[in-house]
VMD Tcl script that builds the backbone (N, CA, C; Angstrom):
set m [mol new atoms 324]
animate dup $m
set s [atomselect $m all]
$s set {name element resname resid chain x y z} {
  {N N MET 1 A 0.843 -1.174 0.000}
  {CA C MET 1 A 0.000 0.000 0.000}
  {C C MET 1 A 0.887 1.236 0.000}
  {N N SER 2 A 0.502 2.226 -0.755}
  {CA C SER 2 A 1.301 3.438 -0.825}
  {C C SER 2 A 1.044 4.317 0.386}
  {N N GLY 3 A 1.917 5.258 0.566}
  {CA C GLY 3 A 1.797 6.178 1.683}
  {C C GLY 3 A 2.913 7.182 1.639}
  {N N LEU 4 A 3.077 7.920 2.705}
  {CA C LEU 4 A 4.115 8.933 2.798}
  {C C LEU 4 A 5.100 8.578 3.884}
  {N N SER 5 A 6.363 8.967 3.687}
  {CA C SER 5 A 7.410 8.741 4.681}
  {C C SER 5 A 8.002 10.068 5.103}
  {N N PHE 6 A 8.346 10.140 6.386}
  {CA C PHE 6 A 8.916 11.354 6.952}
  {C C PHE 6 A 10.160 10.986 7.732}
  {N N ASP 7 A 11.296 11.585 7.358}
  {CA C ASP 7 A 12.532 11.385 8.111}
  {C C ASP 7 A 12.455 12.255 9.355}
  {N N ILE 8 A 12.647 11.621 10.523}
  {CA C ILE 8 A 12.517 12.385 11.758}
  {C C ILE 8 A 13.674 12.169 12.718}
  {N N ALA 9 A 14.672 11.425 12.300}
  {CA C ALA 9 A 15.762 11.070 13.221}
  {C C ALA 9 A 16.353 12.314 13.857}
  {N N ALA 10 A 16.366 12.296 15.162}
  {CA C ALA 10 A 16.985 13.390 15.915}
  {C C ALA 10 A 18.438 13.044 16.176}
  {N N SER 11 A 19.235 14.040 16.446}
  {CA C SER 11 A 20.627 13.761 16.759}
  {C C SER 11 A 20.709 12.940 18.036}
  {N N GLY 12 A 21.646 12.039 18.075}
  {CA C GLY 12 A 21.815 11.214 19.251}
  {C C GLY 12 A 21.047 9.907 19.213}
  {N N THR 13 A 20.286 9.652 18.135}
  {CA C THR 13 A 19.512 8.411 18.072}
  {C C THR 13 A 20.142 7.389 17.138}
  {N N ASP 14 A 21.300 7.701 16.561}
  {CA C ASP 14 A 21.910 6.802 15.600}
  {C C ASP 14 A 22.253 5.442 16.191}
  {N N ASP 15 A 22.605 5.384 17.459}
  {CA C ASP 15 A 22.984 4.121 18.077}
  {C C ASP 15 A 21.834 3.448 18.814}
  {N N ALA 16 A 20.719 4.119 18.942}
  {CA C ALA 16 A 19.593 3.557 19.690}
  {C C ALA 16 A 18.907 2.470 18.869}
  {N N PRO 17 A 18.485 1.395 19.525}
  {CA C PRO 17 A 17.742 0.360 18.807}
  {C C PRO 17 A 16.351 0.860 18.454}
  {N N ALA 18 A 15.726 0.219 17.491}
  {CA C ALA 18 A 14.357 0.578 17.116}
  {C C ALA 18 A 13.430 0.299 18.298}
  {N N PRO 19 A 12.435 1.146 18.491}
  {CA C PRO 19 A 11.473 0.870 19.554}
  {C C PRO 19 A 10.601 -0.317 19.164}
  {N N ASP 20 A 9.925 -0.900 20.132}
  {CA C ASP 20 A 8.982 -1.960 19.797}
  {C C ASP 20 A 7.587 -1.345 19.651}
  {N N ALA 21 A 6.631 -2.145 19.187}
  {CA C ALA 21 A 5.277 -1.649 18.919}
  {C C ALA 21 A 4.632 -1.083 20.182}
  {N N ARG 22 A 4.875 -1.698 21.328}
  {CA C ARG 22 A 4.296 -1.218 22.584}
  {C C ARG 22 A 4.767 0.201 22.877}
  {N N GLN 23 A 6.062 0.465 22.667}
  {CA C GLN 23 A 6.606 1.803 22.927}
  {C C GLN 23 A 5.990 2.835 21.980}
  {N N VAL 24 A 5.817 2.451 20.723}
  {CA C VAL 24 A 5.210 3.377 19.762}
  {C C VAL 24 A 3.767 3.671 20.155}
  {N N LEU 25 A 3.018 2.634 20.504}
  {CA C LEU 25 A 1.622 2.836 20.899}
  {C C LEU 25 A 1.517 3.680 22.166}
  {N N GLU 26 A 2.442 3.491 23.098}
  {CA C GLU 26 A 2.446 4.331 24.304}
  {C C GLU 26 A 2.708 5.792 23.948}
  {N N ALA 27 A 3.625 6.023 23.016}
  {CA C ALA 27 A 3.915 7.389 22.589}
  {C C ALA 27 A 2.702 8.029 21.906}
  {N N LEU 28 A 1.900 7.203 21.264}
  {CA C LEU 28 A 0.721 7.687 20.544}
  {C C LEU 28 A -0.551 7.659 21.389}
  {N N ASP 29 A -0.445 7.311 22.657}
  {CA C ASP 29 A -1.635 7.119 23.491}
  {C C ASP 29 A -2.582 8.318 23.473}
  {N N GLU 30 A -2.064 9.501 23.710}
  {CA C GLU 30 A -2.919 10.693 23.738}
  {C C GLU 30 A -3.536 10.961 22.363}
  {N N VAL 31 A -2.763 10.809 21.314}
  {CA C VAL 31 A -3.263 11.005 19.952}
  {C C VAL 31 A -4.376 10.003 19.667}
  {N N ARG 32 A -4.142 8.762 20.031}
  {CA C ARG 32 A -5.129 7.705 19.760}
  {C C ARG 32 A -6.423 7.957 20.529}
  {N N ARG 33 A -6.349 8.460 21.732}
  {CA C ARG 33 A -7.575 8.774 22.478}
  {C C ARG 33 A -8.407 9.810 21.746}
  {N N ARG 34 A -7.732 10.807 21.207}
  {CA C ARG 34 A -8.457 11.871 20.490}
  {C C ARG 34 A -9.074 11.363 19.193}
  {N N ILE 35 A -8.335 10.561 18.434}
  {CA C ILE 35 A -8.908 10.125 17.155}
  {C C ILE 35 A -9.930 9.001 17.332}
  {N N ARG 36 A -9.861 8.264 18.418}
  {CA C ARG 36 A -10.913 7.271 18.701}
  {C C ARG 36 A -12.247 7.962 18.957}
  {N N ALA 37 A -12.211 9.181 19.458}
  {CA C ALA 37 A -13.440 9.936 19.671}
  {C C ALA 37 A -14.142 10.249 18.354}
  {N N HIS 38 A -13.436 10.090 17.256}
  {CA C HIS 38 A -13.986 10.312 15.919}
  {C C HIS 38 A -14.175 8.990 15.179}
  {N N ALA 39 A -14.231 7.884 15.919}
  {CA C ALA 39 A -14.442 6.537 15.360}
  {C C ALA 39 A -13.287 6.092 14.464}
  {N N GLY 40 A -12.089 6.533 14.793}
  {CA C GLY 40 A -10.908 6.108 14.044}
  {C C GLY 40 A -9.834 5.632 15.001}
  {N N ASP 41 A -8.693 5.312 14.444}
  {CA C ASP 41 A -7.542 4.910 15.251}
  {C C ASP 41 A -6.318 4.929 14.353}
  {N N ILE 42 A -5.169 4.697 14.954}
  {CA C ILE 42 A -3.924 4.550 14.210}
  {C C ILE 42 A -3.221 3.333 14.791}
  {N N GLU 43 A -2.698 2.500 13.923}
  {CA C GLU 43 A -2.060 1.264 14.375}
  {C C GLU 43 A -0.641 1.173 13.850}
  {N N VAL 44 A 0.166 0.398 14.556}
  {CA C VAL 44 A 1.527 0.122 14.112}
  {C C VAL 44 A 1.458 -1.064 13.154}
  {N N VAL 45 A 1.885 -0.847 11.922}
  {CA C VAL 45 A 1.897 -1.911 10.920}
  {C C VAL 45 A 3.183 -2.709 11.039}
  {N N SER 46 A 4.304 -1.988 11.154}
  {CA C SER 46 A 5.595 -2.662 11.260}
  {C C SER 46 A 6.650 -1.703 11.772}
  {N N ILE 47 A 7.742 -2.296 12.238}
  {CA C ILE 47 A 8.935 -1.542 12.627}
  {C C ILE 47 A 10.110 -2.307 12.034}
  {N N SER 48 A 10.823 -1.672 11.126}
  {CA C SER 48 A 11.903 -2.353 10.416}
  {C C SER 48 A 13.216 -2.288 11.188}
  {N N ALA 49 A 14.142 -3.127 10.784}
  {CA C ALA 49 A 15.485 -3.107 11.365}
  {C C ALA 49 A 16.182 -1.777 11.069}
  {N N ASP 50 A 15.762 -1.114 10.003}
  {CA C ASP 50 A 16.305 0.206 9.656}
  {C C ASP 50 A 15.651 1.327 10.464}
  {N N ARG 51 A 14.825 0.948 11.450}
  {CA C ARG 51 A 14.172 1.873 12.361}
  {C C ARG 51 A 13.116 2.741 11.688}
  {N N GLU 52 A 12.433 2.149 10.699}
  {CA C GLU 52 A 11.293 2.806 10.071}
  {C C GLU 52 A 10.026 2.282 10.727}
  {N N VAL 53 A 9.250 3.182 11.284}
  {CA C VAL 53 A 7.970 2.845 11.896}
  {C C VAL 53 A 6.887 3.098 10.854}
  {N N THR 54 A 6.129 2.066 10.532}
  {CA C THR 54 A 5.043 2.198 9.569}
  {C C THR 54 A 3.725 2.152 10.328}
  {N N LEU 55 A 2.920 3.173 10.108}
  {CA C LEU 55 A 1.628 3.315 10.769}
  {C C LEU 55 A 0.523 3.298 9.717}
  {N N ALA 56 A -0.701 3.051 10.159}
  {CA C ALA 56 A -1.858 3.120 9.271}
  {C C ALA 56 A -3.056 3.628 10.053}
  {N N PHE 57 A -3.817 4.505 9.436}
  {CA C PHE 57 A -5.074 4.946 10.008}
  {C C PHE 57 A -6.114 3.865 9.794}
  {N N THR 58 A -7.060 3.776 10.728}
  {CA C THR 58 A -8.171 2.839 10.591}
  {C C THR 58 A -9.482 3.588 10.846}
  {N N GLY 59 A -10.576 2.928 10.578}
  {CA C GLY 59 A -11.894 3.518 10.798}
  {C C GLY 59 A -12.118 4.756 9.952}
  {N N THR 60 A -12.780 5.738 10.532}
  {CA C THR 60 A -13.108 6.946 9.771}
  {C C THR 60 A -11.881 7.777 9.406}
  {N N CYS 61 A -10.756 7.502 10.051}
  {CA C CYS 61 A -9.527 8.255 9.748}
  {C C CYS 61 A -8.938 7.894 8.389}
  {N N VAL 62 A -9.350 6.764 7.828}
  {CA C VAL 62 A -8.774 6.314 6.557}
  {C C VAL 62 A -8.969 7.359 5.461}
  {N N ALA 63 A -10.136 7.953 5.384}
  {CA C ALA 63 A -10.418 8.928 4.326}
  {C C ALA 63 A -10.649 10.327 4.880}
  {N N CYS 64 A -10.187 10.585 6.079}
  {CA C CYS 64 A -10.433 11.868 6.734}
  {C C CYS 64 A -9.646 12.998 6.074}
  {N N PRO 65 A -10.304 14.115 5.804}
  {CA C PRO 65 A -9.580 15.254 5.226}
  {C C PRO 65 A -8.621 15.918 6.216}
  {N N ALA 66 A -8.674 15.542 7.477}
  {CA C ALA 66 A -7.780 16.123 8.484}
  {C C ALA 66 A -6.546 15.256 8.737}
  {N N GLN 67 A -6.271 14.280 7.880}
  {CA C GLN 67 A -5.088 13.430 8.063}
  {C C GLN 67 A -3.812 14.236 8.179}
  {N N ALA 68 A -3.630 15.198 7.318}
  {CA C ALA 68 A -2.398 15.991 7.334}
  {C C ALA 68 A -2.233 16.701 8.670}
  {N N MET 69 A -3.313 17.257 9.192}
  {CA C MET 69 A -3.265 17.944 10.477}
  {C C MET 69 A -2.932 16.957 11.594}
  {N N THR 70 A -3.561 15.802 11.572}
  {CA C THR 70 A -3.325 14.795 12.611}
  {C C THR 70 A -1.878 14.317 12.586}
  {N N VAL 71 A -1.367 14.029 11.395}
  {CA C VAL 71 A 0.004 13.547 11.285}
  {C C VAL 71 A 0.996 14.648 11.638}
  {N N GLY 72 A 0.831 15.810 11.047}
  {CA C GLY 72 A 1.795 16.887 11.253}
  {C C GLY 72 A 1.803 17.491 12.632}
  {N N ALA 73 A 0.624 17.620 13.244}
  {CA C ALA 73 A 0.539 18.300 14.536}
  {C C ALA 73 A 0.549 17.348 15.720}
  {N N ALA 74 A 0.277 16.058 15.500}
  {CA C ALA 74 A 0.160 15.148 16.639}
  {C C ALA 74 A 0.972 13.862 16.506}
  {N N VAL 75 A 0.844 13.152 15.393}
  {CA C VAL 75 A 1.503 11.846 15.256}
  {C C VAL 75 A 3.025 11.987 15.198}
  {N N LEU 76 A 3.524 12.779 14.270}
  {CA C LEU 76 A 4.980 12.910 14.135}
  {C C LEU 76 A 5.635 13.473 15.387}
  {N N PRO 77 A 5.097 14.524 16.006}
  {CA C PRO 77 A 5.724 15.002 17.243}
  {C C PRO 77 A 5.752 13.945 18.352}
  {N N ALA 78 A 4.727 13.107 18.416}
  {CA C ALA 78 A 4.707 12.066 19.457}
  {C C ALA 78 A 5.739 10.985 19.184}
  {N N VAL 79 A 5.840 10.545 17.941}
  {CA C VAL 79 A 6.752 9.446 17.603}
  {C C VAL 79 A 8.205 9.913 17.579}
  {N N GLU 80 A 8.443 11.146 17.199}
  {CA C GLU 80 A 9.830 11.609 17.117}
  {C C GLU 80 A 10.494 11.725 18.487}
  {N N LYS 81 A 9.731 11.677 19.550}
  {CA C LYS 81 A 10.302 11.695 20.891}
  {C C LYS 81 A 10.935 10.358 21.269}
  {N N LEU 82 A 10.616 9.310 20.516}
  {CA C LEU 82 A 11.167 7.987 20.799}
  {C C LEU 82 A 12.572 7.862 20.233}
  {N N ALA 83 A 13.493 7.428 21.051}
  {CA C ALA 83 A 14.846 7.161 20.560}
  {C C ALA 83 A 14.791 5.978 19.608}
  {N N GLY 84 A 15.596 6.024 18.580}
  {CA C GLY 84 A 15.711 4.902 17.671}
  {C C GLY 84 A 14.805 4.949 16.461}
  {N N VAL 85 A 13.970 5.963 16.336}
  {CA C VAL 85 A 13.106 6.080 15.162}
  {C C VAL 85 A 13.801 6.961 14.143}
  {N N ARG 86 A 13.960 6.443 12.949}
  {CA C ARG 86 A 14.604 7.207 11.890}
  {C C ARG 86 A 13.576 7.788 10.918}
  {N N THR 87 A 12.586 6.977 10.598}
  {CA C THR 87 A 11.579 7.361 9.607}
  {C C THR 87 A 10.209 6.903 10.076}
  {N N VAL 88 A 9.206 7.719 9.797}
  {CA C VAL 88 A 7.821 7.321 10.045}
  {C C VAL 88 A 7.114 7.310 8.703}
  {N N SER 89 A 6.483 6.188 8.397}
  {CA C SER 89 A 5.680 6.067 7.181}
  {C C SER 89 A 4.233 5.880 7.597}
  {N N VAL 90 A 3.347 6.507 6.852}
  {CA C VAL 90 A 1.925 6.365 7.120}
  {C C VAL 90 A 1.275 5.824 5.856}
  {N N GLN 91 A 0.777 4.607 5.937}
  {CA C GLN 91 A 0.151 3.966 4.786}
  {C C GLN 91 A -1.148 4.676 4.426}
  {N N GLY 92 A -1.381 4.772 3.134}
  {CA C GLY 92 A -2.649 5.292 2.643}
  {C C GLY 92 A -2.880 6.775 2.829}
  {N N MET 93 A -1.834 7.535 3.136}
  {CA C MET 93 A -2.016 8.981 3.299}
  {C C MET 93 A -2.562 9.566 2.006}
  {N N THR 94 A -3.530 10.432 2.145}
  {CA C THR 94 A -4.175 11.021 0.980}
  {C C THR 94 A -3.866 12.506 0.827}
  {N N VAL 95 A -2.798 12.962 1.467}
  {CA C VAL 95 A -2.392 14.358 1.392}
  {C C VAL 95 A -0.943 14.433 0.930}
  {N N SER 96 A -0.535 15.606 0.549}
  {CA C SER 96 A 0.826 15.772 0.054}
  {C C SER 96 A 1.814 15.933 1.198}
  {N N PRO 97 A 3.063 15.514 0.955}
  {CA C PRO 97 A 4.100 15.749 1.974}
  {C C PRO 97 A 4.288 17.240 2.259}
  {N N ALA 98 A 4.093 18.072 1.247}
  {CA C ALA 98 A 4.243 19.521 1.438}
  {C C ALA 98 A 3.221 20.038 2.454}
  {N N SER 99 A 2.017 19.507 2.418}
  {CA C SER 99 A 0.991 19.918 3.381}
  {C C SER 99 A 1.420 19.587 4.802}
  {N N VAL 100 A 1.951 18.392 4.990}
  {CA C VAL 100 A 2.379 17.987 6.323}
  {C C VAL 100 A 3.562 18.844 6.782}
  {N N ARG 101 A 4.489 19.153 5.882}
  {CA C ARG 101 A 5.623 20.019 6.245}
  {C C ARG 101 A 5.144 21.393 6.689}
  {N N ARG 102 A 4.148 21.958 5.983}
  {CA C ARG 102 A 3.615 23.281 6.373}
  {C C ARG 102 A 2.950 23.211 7.747}
  {N N ILE 103 A 2.223 22.150 7.994}
  {CA C ILE 103 A 1.563 21.999 9.294}
  {C C ILE 103 A 2.605 21.854 10.395}
  {N N ARG 104 A 3.641 21.053 10.139}
  {CA C ARG 104 A 4.715 20.905 11.146}
  {C C ARG 104 A 5.358 22.253 11.441}
  {N N ALA 105 A 5.576 23.053 10.414}
  {CA C ALA 105 A 6.182 24.373 10.607}
  {C C ALA 105 A 5.264 25.279 11.442}
  {N N MET 106 A 3.965 25.188 11.236}
  {CA C MET 106 A 3.019 26.014 11.984}
  {C C MET 106 A 2.949 25.628 13.453}
  {N N PHE 107 A 3.057 24.316 13.732}
  {CA C PHE 107 A 2.882 23.828 15.088}
  {C C PHE 107 A 4.192 23.507 15.802}
  {N N GLY 108 A 5.310 23.791 15.123}
  {CA C GLY 108 A 6.604 23.610 15.760}
  {C C GLY 108 A 6.981 22.196 15.810}
}
mol reanalyze $m
mol bondsrecalc $m
mol representation Tube
mol addrep $m
């Protein structure tokens, strides 16, 4: 399935091992509570040895026009706090990477 990838590796994470799915879900706990209120969710699809975390929206979030806002303002900031994450991919994203970059710039 196609999607978008975002490089998020922070300095100092080059030697850290990839997080496991439980750690990613814990980092996304607050985000997931908010999107579940809209009959959606986000799940961990996989975590590669190259430290790429692949996520996917489920439920009503699959075709939501607010995907870019959710990813840029909530998902990426939550996951980038985890040591060992180099890239975050979101399967089935229906927005442009430029949109997510603008949202990230607006929300810091």
